[in-house]
C-alpha positions as CSV (number, residue, x, y, z in Angstrom):
1,Q,72.7,40.1,-52.6
2,V,69.3,40.6,-51.2
3,Q,68.3,40.0,-47.6
4,L,64.6,39.5,-46.8
5,V,62.8,39.7,-43.4
6,E,59.2,38.7,-43.0
7,S,56.9,40.1,-40.4
8,G,53.2,40.2,-39.6
9,G,52.4,36.6,-38.9
10,G,50.5,35.2,-36.0
11,L,47.4,33.5,-34.8
12,V,44.0,34.5,-36.2
13,Q,40.5,33.0,-36.2
14,T,38.8,31.6,-39.3
15,G,37.5,34.5,-41.4
16,G,40.1,36.9,-40.0
17,S,42.8,38.9,-41.8
18,L,46.5,39.3,-41.6
19,R,49.0,41.3,-43.6
20,L,52.5,39.9,-44.1
21,S,55.4,42.2,-44.9
22,C,58.7,41.3,-46.5
23,A,61.4,44.0,-46.1
24,A,64.3,43.8,-48.4
25,S,67.8,45.2,-48.1
26,G,71.2,44.9,-49.8
27,S,70.4,45.5,-53.4
28,I,68.1,47.4,-55.8
29,F,65.0,45.6,-54.8
30,N,62.7,47.3,-57.2
31,I,64.2,45.4,-60.1
32,Y,63.3,42.1,-58.5
33,A,60.1,40.1,-58.7
34,G,58.7,39.3,-55.3
35,A,56.8,36.2,-54.3
36,W,55.2,34.5,-51.4
37,Y,55.3,30.7,-50.8
38,R,54.0,28.7,-47.9
39,Q,54.7,25.3,-46.4
40,A,52.2,23.5,-44.2
41,P,53.3,20.6,-41.8
42,G,54.0,17.5,-43.8
43,K,53.5,19.2,-47.1
44,Q,55.8,20.6,-49.8
45,R,56.4,24.3,-50.1
46,E,53.9,25.8,-52.5
47,W,53.7,29.0,-54.4
48,V,51.1,31.6,-53.2
49,A,51.5,34.8,-55.2
50,R,53.9,36.8,-57.3
51,I,54.5,40.4,-58.2
52,T,56.8,41.5,-61.0
53,S,59.1,44.5,-60.8
54,G,56.5,46.3,-62.9
55,G,53.7,45.5,-60.5
56,N,51.9,42.7,-62.4
57,T,50.5,40.1,-60.1
58,N,49.2,36.6,-60.1
59,C,48.3,34.1,-57.4
60,A,47.4,30.5,-56.8
61,D,43.8,29.4,-57.4
62,S,43.6,28.4,-53.7
63,V,43.9,32.0,-52.5
64,K,42.4,33.9,-55.5
65,G,39.9,36.4,-54.3
66,R,41.2,36.3,-50.7
67,F,44.9,37.2,-50.9
68,T,46.4,40.2,-52.5
69,I,50.1,40.8,-53.2
70,S,51.5,44.3,-53.5
71,R,54.8,46.2,-53.2
72,N,56.1,49.6,-52.2
73,N,59.4,50.1,-53.9
74,A,60.1,53.3,-51.9
75,K,60.1,51.1,-48.8
76,N,61.7,48.0,-50.4
77,T,58.8,46.0,-49.2
78,V,56.4,43.4,-50.6
79,Y,53.1,42.7,-48.8
80,L,50.6,39.9,-48.7
81,Q,47.2,40.9,-47.6
82,M,45.3,37.8,-46.5
83,N,41.5,38.0,-45.9
84,S,38.9,35.4,-45.2
85,L,41.5,33.1,-43.7
86,K,40.8,29.4,-43.4
87,P,42.4,26.7,-41.3
88,E,44.0,25.3,-44.4
89,D,46.0,28.5,-44.8
90,T,48.0,27.6,-41.7
91,A,51.6,27.3,-42.7
92,V,55.0,28.9,-42.6
93,Y,55.0,31.7,-45.1
94,Y,58.2,32.6,-47.0
95,C,59.1,35.6,-49.0
96,N,61.1,35.2,-52.2
97,A,63.0,37.5,-54.6
98,A,64.4,36.7,-58.0
99,R,65.2,38.4,-61.3
100,V,66.6,37.6,-64.7
101,G,70.3,38.1,-64.7
102,D,70.8,37.1,-61.1
103,P,71.5,33.4,-60.8
104,L,70.5,33.4,-57.1
105,T,67.0,33.2,-55.6
106,Y,66.6,34.8,-52.2
107,W,64.5,33.6,-49.3
108,G,63.4,35.0,-46.0
109,Q,63.5,33.0,-42.8
110,G,59.8,32.3,-42.8
111,I,57.0,33.4,-40.6
112,Q,54.2,31.3,-39.0
113,V,50.6,31.9,-39.8
114,T,48.0,29.9,-37.8
115,V,44.3,30.0,-38.5
116,S,42.2,28.5,-35.7
117,S,38.8,26.9,-36.5
């Protein structure tokens, strides 16, 4: 079992930055891949970025060059650094953890990010 808690969201102006954190507990988190998803009002949840247990990363084209995912295994935490924020980045952001061999996928409760124009 993995428990995930997001923090760091809030209100920011266009062009600003935020860093989201996802703190994990309950299992050996460093063997899990971590990911961020987001869901805007009236839209489906979409994938934003992913980091493997080994530290390999990839991200959606819509955030490439602006968002960076990273992890600190000593702190059992995955981060999402968001720069050059746009109003279309406004959404509830969710942390996710998964690994081969565990049939469950774990989600945080979500955190609001609002970018004002």
